[in-house]
C-alpha positions as CSV (number, residue, x, y, z in Angstrom):
1,M,-201.2,-15.8,34.6
2,L,-198.5,-15.6,37.2
3,E,-197.7,-19.3,36.8
4,R,-197.4,-18.9,33.1
5,M,-195.1,-15.9,33.5
6,N,-193.0,-17.8,35.9
7,H,-192.8,-20.8,33.5
8,K,-191.9,-18.6,30.5
9,S,-189.3,-16.7,32.5
10,S,-187.0,-19.8,32.4
11,T,-186.5,-19.0,28.7
12,N,-187.2,-15.3,28.6
13,R,-186.1,-13.1,31.5
14,Q,-188.3,-10.2,30.2
15,V,-191.4,-12.0,31.4
16,E,-190.1,-12.8,34.9
17,P,-192.6,-12.0,37.5
18,D,-191.6,-10.0,40.6
19,L,-193.2,-8.6,43.7
20,V,-194.3,-5.4,41.9
21,I,-196.1,-7.3,39.2
22,C,-197.8,-9.6,41.6
23,S,-199.0,-6.6,43.8
24,S,-200.2,-4.9,40.6
25,I,-202.3,-7.9,39.7
26,I,-203.8,-8.0,43.2
27,H,-204.6,-4.3,42.9
28,T,-206.3,-4.9,39.6
29,W,-208.5,-7.5,41.3
30,L,-209.3,-5.0,44.0
31,K,-210.3,-2.4,41.4
32,S,-212.3,-4.9,39.3
33,G,-215.4,-4.7,41.5
34,L,-216.1,-8.4,40.8
35,V,-217.6,-10.6,43.4
36,Q,-214.7,-13.0,43.2
37,A,-212.1,-10.3,43.5
38,G,-211.2,-11.2,47.1
39,E,-210.9,-14.9,46.3
40,K,-208.7,-14.2,43.3
41,A,-206.5,-11.8,45.2
42,E,-206.1,-14.3,48.0
43,A,-205.3,-17.1,45.6
44,L,-202.6,-14.9,44.0
45,L,-201.0,-14.4,47.4
46,Q,-200.9,-18.1,47.8
47,T,-199.4,-18.6,44.3
48,M,-196.8,-16.0,45.1
49,E,-195.7,-18.0,48.1
50,E,-195.7,-21.3,46.2
51,I,-193.3,-19.9,43.6
52,G,-191.0,-18.4,46.2
53,F,-192.1,-14.8,46.6
54,K,-192.8,-13.4,50.0
55,P,-195.9,-11.2,49.9
56,N,-195.3,-7.9,51.7
57,A,-197.6,-5.6,53.6
58,I,-198.8,-3.9,50.4
59,S,-199.7,-7.2,48.9
60,F,-201.6,-8.3,52.0
61,N,-203.3,-5.0,52.5
62,T,-204.5,-4.9,48.9
63,A,-205.9,-8.4,49.1
64,I,-207.6,-7.6,52.4
65,S,-209.1,-4.5,50.7
66,A,-210.4,-6.7,47.9
67,W,-212.2,-8.9,50.4
68,A,-213.5,-5.7,52.1
69,K,-215.1,-4.6,48.9
70,S,-216.5,-8.0,48.1
71,S,-220.2,-8.8,48.6
72,D,-219.2,-12.4,49.5
73,R,-220.8,-13.4,52.8
74,S,-217.4,-14.7,54.2
75,A,-215.5,-11.6,53.2
76,G,-215.0,-10.4,56.7
77,Q,-213.7,-13.7,58.0
78,R,-211.4,-14.1,55.0
79,A,-210.0,-10.7,55.4
80,E,-209.3,-11.4,59.1
81,L,-207.6,-14.7,58.2
82,L,-205.3,-12.8,55.8
83,L,-204.5,-10.3,58.6
84,Q,-203.7,-13.2,60.9
85,K,-201.4,-14.8,58.3
86,M,-199.7,-11.5,57.8
87,L,-199.1,-11.2,61.5
88,E,-197.8,-14.7,61.7
89,L,-195.3,-14.1,58.9
90,Y,-194.1,-10.9,60.5
91,E,-193.7,-12.7,63.9
92,A,-191.8,-15.4,62.1
93,G,-189.2,-12.9,60.8
94,S,-190.7,-11.6,57.6
95,L,-190.2,-7.9,58.2
96,N,-191.8,-6.9,54.9
97,A,-195.1,-8.3,56.1
98,K,-195.1,-5.8,59.1
99,P,-198.7,-4.5,59.5
100,K,-199.0,-0.7,59.5
101,Q,-200.1,0.8,62.7
């Protein structure tokens, strides 16, 4: 969906995605309760980066929570990998990715 919005935004600025929309979609995956919610939330984080958005701490925390609520066997590892990526982005200068203490 995000990719379609991004494509359509070239002709219609009213459908231009932004960080709030992206984070809202990730939150929707979190609340969905679906087994694949963590995977979908993480994929959206990756798509955000691919189209030029920098996920912030809220985006990362929501995706990590989606993994935490998932019954996927690899959920813990995947959540930890997202946390590591968040820390790496912060240490590389992305202040919006600063983990909360």
